[in-house]
N, CA, C and O atoms as CSV, one atom per row, in Angstrom:
chain,resi,resn,atom,element,x,y,z
A,1,MET,N,N,-32.549,0.292,30.827
A,1,MET,CA,C,-31.634,1.280,30.319
A,1,MET,C,C,-31.294,1.101,28.845
A,1,MET,O,O,-30.981,2.095,28.189
A,2,PRO,N,N,-31.337,-0.110,28.284
A,2,PRO,CA,C,-31.039,-0.226,26.857
A,2,PRO,C,C,-32.032,0.563,25.997
A,2,PRO,O,O,-31.685,1.044,24.918
A,3,LEU,N,N,-33.255,0.688,26.483
A,3,LEU,CA,C,-34.258,1.427,25.728
A,3,LEU,C,C,-33.902,2.907,25.647
A,3,LEU,O,O,-34.143,3.544,24.622
A,4,SER,N,N,-33.338,3.455,26.705
A,4,SER,CA,C,-32.955,4.869,26.677
A,4,SER,C,C,-31.803,5.106,25.699
A,4,SER,O,O,-31.760,6.147,25.044
A,5,ALA,N,N,-30.886,4.172,25.594
A,5,ALA,CA,C,-29.781,4.308,24.638
A,5,ALA,C,C,-30.289,4.240,23.206
A,5,ALA,O,O,-29.812,4.970,22.337
A,6,ILE,N,N,-31.245,3.374,22.965
A,6,ILE,CA,C,-31.822,3.264,21.622
A,6,ILE,C,C,-32.607,4.529,21.291
A,6,ILE,O,O,-32.497,5.058,20.185
A,7,ALA,N,N,-33.396,5.011,22.243
A,7,ALA,CA,C,-34.172,6.233,22.022
A,7,ALA,C,C,-33.252,7.418,21.775
A,7,ALA,O,O,-33.529,8.260,20.921
A,8,GLU,N,N,-32.156,7.480,22.527
A,8,GLU,CA,C,-31.206,8.572,22.329
A,8,GLU,C,C,-30.544,8.480,20.958
A,8,GLU,O,O,-30.334,9.497,20.297
A,9,ALA,N,N,-30.219,7.274,20.536
A,9,ALA,CA,C,-29.573,7.088,19.229
A,9,ALA,C,C,-30.516,7.455,18.093
A,9,ALA,O,O,-30.062,7.890,17.034
A,10,ILE,N,N,-31.802,7.289,18.289
A,10,ILE,CA,C,-32.777,7.609,17.244
A,10,ILE,C,C,-33.237,9.056,17.336
A,10,ILE,O,O,-33.312,9.750,16.322
A,11,LEU,N,N,-33.543,9.513,18.536
A,11,LEU,CA,C,-34.126,10.847,18.700
A,11,LEU,C,C,-33.107,11.980,18.589
A,11,LEU,O,O,-33.436,13.050,18.076
A,12,GLN,N,N,-31.903,11.773,19.048
A,12,GLN,CA,C,-30.915,12.845,19.023
A,12,GLN,C,C,-30.627,13.346,17.609
A,12,GLN,O,O,-30.627,14.560,17.405
A,13,PRO,N,N,-30.384,12.485,16.622
A,13,PRO,CA,C,-30.154,13.014,15.271
A,13,PRO,C,C,-31.381,13.718,14.696
A,13,PRO,O,O,-31.246,14.702,13.969
A,14,ILE,N,N,-32.564,13.224,15.014
A,14,ILE,CA,C,-33.789,13.859,14.515
A,14,ILE,C,C,-33.937,15.248,15.101
A,14,ILE,O,O,-34.245,16.195,14.378
A,15,VAL,N,N,-33.722,15.384,16.396
A,15,VAL,CA,C,-33.829,16.689,17.058
A,15,VAL,C,C,-32.756,17.641,16.527
A,15,VAL,O,O,-33.037,18.821,16.319
A,16,GLU,N,N,-31.554,17.159,16.307
A,16,GLU,CA,C,-30.486,18.008,15.785
A,16,GLU,C,C,-30.808,18.516,14.384
A,16,GLU,O,O,-30.575,19.686,14.082
A,17,VAL,N,N,-31.336,17.659,13.537
A,17,VAL,CA,C,-31.675,18.070,12.171
A,17,VAL,C,C,-32.811,19.084,12.183
A,17,VAL,O,O,-32.765,20.077,11.457
A,18,VAL,N,N,-33.831,18.843,13.003
A,18,VAL,CA,C,-34.950,19.783,13.085
A,18,VAL,C,C,-34.476,21.131,13.623
A,18,VAL,O,O,-34.849,22.175,13.088
A,19,LEU,N,N,-33.665,21.118,14.665
A,19,LEU,CA,C,-33.136,22.364,15.228
A,19,LEU,C,C,-32.267,23.090,14.208
A,19,LEU,O,O,-32.359,24.309,14.068
A,20,GLN,N,N,-31.436,22.356,13.507
A,20,GLN,CA,C,-30.566,22.964,12.499
A,20,GLN,C,C,-31.378,23.616,11.392
A,20,GLN,O,O,-31.108,24.755,11.012
A,21,LEU,N,N,-32.368,22.904,10.875
A,21,LEU,CA,C,-33.185,23.459,9.801
A,21,LEU,C,C,-33.977,24.667,10.269
A,21,LEU,O,O,-34.129,25.634,9.522
A,22,PHE,N,N,-34.481,24.626,11.491
A,22,PHE,CA,C,-35.239,25.742,12.037
A,22,PHE,C,C,-34.346,26.973,12.188
A,22,PHE,O,O,-34.733,28.073,11.795
A,23,CYS,N,N,-33.162,26.792,12.751
A,23,CYS,CA,C,-32.248,27.927,12.946
A,23,CYS,C,C,-31.697,28.438,11.618
A,23,CYS,O,O,-31.531,29.645,11.445
A,24,TYR,N,N,-31.415,27.543,10.685
A,24,TYR,CA,C,-30.961,27.966,9.363
A,24,TYR,C,C,-32.051,28.761,8.663
A,24,TYR,O,O,-31.776,29.796,8.054
A,25,GLY,N,N,-33.285,28.283,8.749
A,25,GLY,CA,C,-34.408,28.985,8.141
A,25,GLY,C,C,-34.615,30.362,8.741
A,25,GLY,O,O,-34.953,31.312,8.034
A,26,THR,N,N,-34.414,30.468,10.034
A,26,THR,CA,C,-34.521,31.766,10.700
A,26,THR,C,C,-33.476,32.727,10.157
A,26,THR,O,O,-33.793,33.872,9.834
A,27,ALA,N,N,-32.240,32.273,10.055
A,27,ALA,CA,C,-31.174,33.139,9.543
A,27,ALA,C,C,-31.393,33.450,8.069
A,27,ALA,O,O,-31.153,34.575,7.632
A,28,TRP,N,N,-31.844,32.472,7.304
A,28,TRP,CA,C,-32.094,32.677,5.886
A,28,TRP,C,C,-33.135,33.774,5.675
A,28,TRP,O,O,-33.075,34.524,4.701
A,29,LEU,N,N,-34.090,33.856,6.601
A,29,LEU,CA,C,-35.140,34.866,6.505
A,29,LEU,C,C,-34.708,36.208,7.095
A,29,LEU,O,O,-34.978,37.253,6.503
A,30,LEU,N,N,-34.044,36.198,8.248
A,30,LEU,CA,C,-33.744,37.431,8.963
A,30,LEU,C,C,-32.509,38.180,8.476
A,30,LEU,O,O,-32.500,39.411,8.478
A,31,VAL,N,N,-31.473,37.468,8.059
A,31,VAL,CA,C,-30.222,38.137,7.685
A,31,VAL,C,C,-30.416,39.126,6.533
A,31,VAL,O,O,-29.949,40.260,6.641
A,32,PRO,N,N,-31.081,38.753,5.442
A,32,PRO,CA,C,-31.285,39.755,4.385
A,32,PRO,C,C,-32.156,40.932,4.831
A,32,PRO,O,O,-31.941,42.064,4.399
A,33,ILE,N,N,-33.136,40.663,5.693
A,33,ILE,CA,C,-34.001,41.746,6.174
A,33,ILE,C,C,-33.217,42.714,7.050
A,33,ILE,O,O,-33.326,43.929,6.890
A,34,LEU,N,N,-32.428,42.175,7.977
A,34,LEU,CA,C,-31.694,43.030,8.914
A,34,LEU,C,C,-30.522,43.758,8.265
A,34,LEU,O,O,-30.080,44.791,8.769
A,35,THR,N,N,-30.016,43.232,7.153
A,35,THR,CA,C,-28.885,43.882,6.468
A,35,THR,C,C,-29.336,44.634,5.216
A,35,THR,O,O,-28.507,45.038,4.401
A,36,CYS,N,N,-30.634,44.819,5.063
A,36,CYS,CA,C,-31.203,45.542,3.911
A,36,CYS,C,C,-30.783,44.925,2.576
A,36,CYS,O,O,-30.558,45.648,1.605
A,37,GLY,N,N,-30.678,43.609,2.521
A,37,GLY,CA,C,-30.375,42.914,1.278
A,37,GLY,C,C,-28.916,42.888,0.889
A,37,GLY,O,O,-28.588,42.510,-0.235
A,38,ILE,N,N,-28.036,43.276,1.781
A,38,ILE,CA,C,-26.604,43.266,1.455
A,38,ILE,C,C,-25.997,41.884,1.680
A,38,ILE,O,O,-25.131,41.453,0.919
A,39,VAL,N,N,-26.450,41.188,2.728
A,39,VAL,CA,C,-25.902,39.872,3.067
A,39,VAL,C,C,-27.007,38.834,2.921
A,39,VAL,O,O,-28.133,39.041,3.372
A,40,PHE,N,N,-26.669,37.715,2.286
A,40,PHE,CA,C,-27.590,36.595,2.136
A,40,PHE,C,C,-26.936,35.348,2.702
A,40,PHE,O,O,-25.711,35.274,2.790
A,41,VAL,N,N,-27.742,34.367,3.087
A,41,VAL,CA,C,-27.225,33.080,3.553
A,41,VAL,C,C,-27.238,32.134,2.361
A,41,VAL,O,O,-28.218,32.066,1.619
A,42,GLU,N,N,-26.134,31.400,2.185
A,42,GLU,CA,C,-26.035,30.488,1.051
A,42,GLU,C,C,-27.095,29.389,1.157
A,42,GLU,O,O,-27.570,29.081,2.250
A,43,PRO,N,N,-27.460,28.805,0.020
A,43,PRO,CA,C,-28.399,27.680,0.074
A,43,PRO,C,C,-27.813,26.541,0.893
A,43,PRO,O,O,-26.606,26.301,0.868
A,44,THR,N,N,-28.669,25.851,1.611
A,44,THR,CA,C,-28.194,24.774,2.467
A,44,THR,C,C,-27.640,23.628,1.627
A,44,THR,O,O,-28.213,23.271,0.597
A,45,PRO,N,N,-26.529,23.057,2.069
A,45,PRO,CA,C,-25.973,21.919,1.335
A,45,PRO,C,C,-26.902,20.709,1.458
A,45,PRO,O,O,-27.316,20.344,2.558
A,46,ILE,N,N,-27.217,20.106,0.342
A,46,ILE,CA,C,-28.079,18.933,0.332
A,46,ILE,C,C,-27.264,17.709,0.756
A,46,ILE,O,O,-26.128,17.522,0.322
A,47,LEU,N,N,-27.859,16.895,1.597
A,47,LEU,CA,C,-27.262,15.648,2.086
A,47,LEU,C,C,-25.992,15.873,2.900
A,47,LEU,O,O,-25.178,14.959,3.032
A,48,GLU,N,N,-25.812,17.054,3.439
A,48,GLU,CA,C,-24.690,17.321,4.336
A,48,GLU,C,C,-25.245,17.830,5.648
A,48,GLU,O,O,-26.194,18.614,5.666
A,49,PHE,N,N,-24.659,17.390,6.741
A,49,PHE,CA,C,-25.084,17.873,8.047
A,49,PHE,C,C,-24.270,19.112,8.376
A,49,PHE,O,O,-23.039,19.071,8.375
A,50,VAL,N,N,-24.945,20.195,8.653
A,50,VAL,CA,C,-24.264,21.456,8.949
A,50,VAL,C,C,-24.286,21.661,10.452
A,50,VAL,O,O,-25.352,21.772,11.056
A,51,LYS,N,N,-23.118,21.711,11.048
A,51,LYS,CA,C,-23.026,21.984,12.473
A,51,LYS,C,C,-22.826,23.476,12.672
A,51,LYS,O,O,-22.013,24.091,11.983
A,52,PRO,N,N,-23.563,24.063,13.610
A,52,PRO,CA,C,-23.361,25.487,13.850
A,52,PRO,C,C,-21.925,25.765,14.276
A,52,PRO,O,O,-21.357,25.038,15.090
A,53,GLY,N,N,-21.367,26.783,13.740
A,53,GLY,CA,C,-19.994,27.141,14.060
A,53,GLY,C,C,-19.615,28.407,13.330
A,53,GLY,O,O,-20.461,29.060,12.718
A,54,PHE,N,N,-18.377,28.745,13.393
A,54,PHE,CA,C,-17.915,29.947,12.728
A,54,PHE,C,C,-17.642,29.625,11.270
A,54,PHE,O,O,-16.865,28.722,10.959
A,55,GLY,N,N,-18.271,30.353,10.395
A,55,GLY,CA,C,-18.123,30.135,8.961
A,55,GLY,C,C,-17.447,31.325,8.326
A,55,GLY,O,O,-16.567,31.948,8.921
A,56,TRP,N,N,-17.858,31.631,7.132
A,56,TRP,CA,C,-17.228,32.707,6.387
A,56,TRP,C,C,-18.293,33.525,5.681
A,56,TRP,O,O,-19.430,33.082,5.514
A,57,VAL,N,N,-17.915,34.703,5.278
A,57,VAL,CA,C,-18.764,35.579,4.478
A,57,VAL,C,C,-17.917,35.998,3.280
A,57,VAL,O,O,-16.836,36.564,3.444
A,58,GLN,N,N,-18.414,35.716,2.073
A,58,GLN,CA,C,-17.687,36.058,0.852
A,58,GLN,C,C,-18.459,37.100,0.065
A,58,GLN,O,O,-19.684,37.181,0.156
A,59,ARG,N,N,-17.751,37.878,-0.690
A,59,ARG,CA,C,-18.385,38.859,-1.563
A,59,ARG,C,C,-18.646,38.208,-2.916
A,59,ARG,O,O,-17.744,37.628,-3.522
A,60,SER,N,N,-19.891,38.310,-3.384
A,60,SER,CA,C,-20.245,37.731,-4.676
A,60,SER,C,C,-19.936,38.738,-5.782
A,60,SER,O,O,-19.751,39.923,-5.503
A,61,PRO,N,N,-19.880,38.286,-7.022
A,61,PRO,CA,C,-19.609,39.212,-8.136
A,61,PRO,C,C,-20.681,40.301,-8.285
A,61,PRO,O,O,-20.413,41.357,-8.860
A,62,LYS,N,N,-21.883,40.051,-7.772
A,62,LYS,CA,C,-22.966,41.029,-7.873
A,62,LYS,C,C,-22.848,42.138,-6.834
A,62,LYS,O,O,-23.627,43.090,-6.860
A,63,GLY,N,N,-21.901,42.031,-5.934
A,63,GLY,CA,C,-21.697,43.055,-4.924
A,63,GLY,C,C,-22.335,42.734,-3.582
A,63,GLY,O,O,-22.180,43.496,-2.628
A,64,HIS,N,N,-23.046,41.624,-3.494
A,64,HIS,CA,C,-23.637,41.208,-2.231
A,64,HIS,C,C,-22.643,40.331,-1.475
A,64,HIS,O,O,-21.656,39.854,-2.035
A,65,TYR,N,N,-22.922,40.135,-0.221
A,65,TYR,CA,C,-22.128,39.217,0.589
A,65,TYR,C,C,-22.949,37.947,0.805
A,65,TYR,O,O,-24.159,38.007,1.020
A,66,VAL,N,N,-22.274,36.793,0.745
A,66,VAL,CA,C,-22.937,35.511,0.931
A,66,VAL,C,C,-22.340,34.853,2.177
A,66,VAL,O,O,-21.135,34.617,2.264
A,67,MET,N,N,-23.213,34.569,3.126
A,67,MET,CA,C,-22.811,33.981,4.403
A,67,MET,C,C,-22.881,32.459,4.304
A,67,MET,O,O,-23.790,31.910,3.681
A,68,ASP,N,N,-21.927,31.795,4.913
A,68,ASP,CA,C,-21.884,30.346,4.966
A,68,ASP,C,C,-23.118,29.817,5.709
A,68,ASP,O,O,-23.608,30.465,6.634
A,69,ALA,N,N,-23.617,28.645,5.308
A,69,ALA,CA,C,-24.788,28.049,5.942
A,69,ALA,C,C,-24.518,27.737,7.418
A,69,ALA,O,O,-25.420,27.847,8.249
A,70,GLU,N,N,-23.294,27.353,7.744
A,70,GLU,CA,C,-22.952,27.069,9.140
A,70,GLU,C,C,-23.070,28.325,9.998
A,70,GLU,O,O,-23.627,28.285,11.095
A,71,LEU,N,N,-22.550,29.422,9.502
A,71,LEU,CA,C,-22.626,30.683,10.230
A,71,LEU,C,C,-24.074,31.147,10.325
A,71,LEU,O,O,-24.483,31.700,11.346
A,72,GLY,N,N,-24.849,30.926,9.270
A,72,GLY,CA,C,-26.259,31.269,9.313
A,72,GLY,C,C,-27.007,30.485,10.378
A,72,GLY,O,O,-27.846,31.038,11.089
A,73,SER,N,N,-26.704,29.199,10.487
A,73,SER,CA,C,-27.321,28.369,11.509
A,73,SER,C,C,-26.944,28.848,12.907
A,73,SER,O,O,-27.785,28.860,13.807
A,74,LEU,N,N,-25.697,29.238,13.093
A,74,LEU,CA,C,-25.259,29.767,14.379
A,74,LEU,C,C,-25.988,31.066,14.712
A,74,LEU,O,O,-26.386,31.278,15.858
A,75,ILE,N,N,-26.162,31.923,13.734
A,75,ILE,CA,C,-26.876,33.185,13.963
A,75,ILE,C,C,-28.334,32.905,14.321
A,75,ILE,O,O,-28.910,33.598,15.160
A,76,GLY,N,N,-28.929,31.898,13.693
A,76,GLY,CA,C,-30.293,31.514,14.043
A,76,GLY,C,C,-30.404,31.040,15.480
A,76,GLY,O,O,-31.352,31.388,16.183
A,77,ILE,N,N,-29.435,30.245,15.918
A,77,ILE,CA,C,-29.436,29.773,17.310
A,77,ILE,C,C,-29.280,30.949,18.266
A,77,ILE,O,O,-29.982,31.027,19.274
A,78,ILE,N,N,-28.369,31.856,17.958
A,78,ILE,CA,C,-28.160,33.027,18.815
A,78,ILE,C,C,-29.421,33.876,18.870
A,78,ILE,O,O,-29.779,34.379,19.936
A,79,PHE,N,N,-30.098,34.044,17.739
A,79,PHE,CA,C,-31.337,34.818,17.712
A,79,PHE,C,C,-32.384,34.201,18.637
A,79,PHE,O,O,-32.988,34.907,19.444
A,80,TRP,N,N,-32.601,32.894,18.526
A,80,TRP,CA,C,-33.626,32.265,19.355
A,80,TRP,C,C,-33.234,32.208,20.826
A,80,TRP,O,O,-34.107,32.249,21.693
A,81,LEU,N,N,-31.940,32.115,21.127
A,81,LEU,CA,C,-31.506,32.216,22.527
A,81,LEU,C,C,-31.796,33.601,23.079
A,81,LEU,O,O,-32.245,33.734,24.218
A,82,ALA,N,N,-31.545,34.636,22.282
A,82,ALA,CA,C,-31.831,36.001,22.717
A,82,ALA,C,C,-33.330,36.212,22.912
A,82,ALA,O,O,-33.745,36.869,23.866
A,83,VAL,N,N,-34.137,35.660,22.018
A,83,VAL,CA,C,-35.593,35.764,22.174
A,83,VAL,C,C,-36.039,35.045,23.447
A,83,VAL,O,O,-36.860,35.565,24.202
A,84,GLY,N,N,-35.505,33.867,23.679
A,84,GLY,CA,C,-35.857,33.116,24.884
A,84,GLY,C,C,-35.443,33.829,26.164
A,84,GLY,O,O,-36.212,33.894,27.123
A,85,LEU,N,N,-34.228,34.361,26.174
A,85,LEU,CA,C,-33.765,35.090,27.362
A,85,LEU,C,C,-34.569,36.369,27.571
A,85,LEU,O,O,-34.887,36.723,28.706
A,86,GLY,N,N,-34.897,37.060,26.493
A,86,GLY,CA,C,-35.712,38.268,26.612
A,86,GLY,C,C,-37.107,37.968,27.125
A,86,GLY,O,O,-37.646,38.707,27.949
A,87,THR,N,N,-37.690,36.882,26.637
A,87,THR,CA,C,-39.019,36.470,27.110
A,87,THR,C,C,-38.972,36.091,28.578
A,87,THR,O,O,-39.862,36.451,29.348
A,88,TYR,N,N,-37.945,35.371,28.961
A,88,TYR,CA,C,-37.800,34.987,30.369
A,88,TYR,C,C,-37.613,36.214,31.251
A,88,TYR,O,O,-38.237,36.316,32.307
A,89,ALA,N,N,-36.764,37.146,30.831
A,89,ALA,CA,C,-36.536,38.346,31.636
A,89,ALA,C,C,-37.811,39.176,31.748
A,89,ALA,O,O,-38.097,39.737,32.806
A,90,TYR,N,N,-38.577,39.258,30.660
A,90,TYR,CA,C,-39.818,40.022,30.691
A,90,TYR,C,C,-40.842,39.371,31.602
A,90,TYR,O,O,-41.546,40.056,32.343
A,91,SER,N,N,-40.926,38.036,31.547
A,91,SER,CA,C,-41.911,37.341,32.381
A,91,SER,C,C,-41.532,37.411,33.863
A,91,SER,O,O,-42.412,37.389,34.723
A,92,MET,N,N,-40.254,37.494,34.166
A,92,MET,CA,C,-39.836,37.612,35.569
A,92,MET,C,C,-40.054,39.019,36.109
A,92,MET,O,O,-40.124,39.213,37.323
A,93,GLN,N,N,-40.160,39.989,35.228
A,93,GLN,CA,C,-40.335,41.374,35.632
A,93,GLN,C,C,-41.769,41.657,36.047
A,93,GLN,O,O,-42.008,42.492,36.919
A,94,THR,N,N,-42.715,40.977,35.440
A,94,THR,CA,C,-44.119,41.249,35.738
A,94,THR,C,C,-44.640,40.422,36.857
A,94,THR,O,O,-45.810,40.542,37.221
């Protein structure tokens, strides 16, 4: 059992970072497309761990809205959950 605790201590942060970056990247790509360039996701904070959660959306001086990286990551997770549930529902239908 000590090996499982060590593996969890090493693998869990790696999986969380990969999942976070993947979901943030999804939101960074999809949010401007789906909002026709009105809303953008802020650049990811370097050397900070961003936990998905409720963030904020601010209006920039250029007239665009800038979404917090945390909120962007949450939107990415929601998007992939919806894709997964839709794929599952479609596969169960056929």
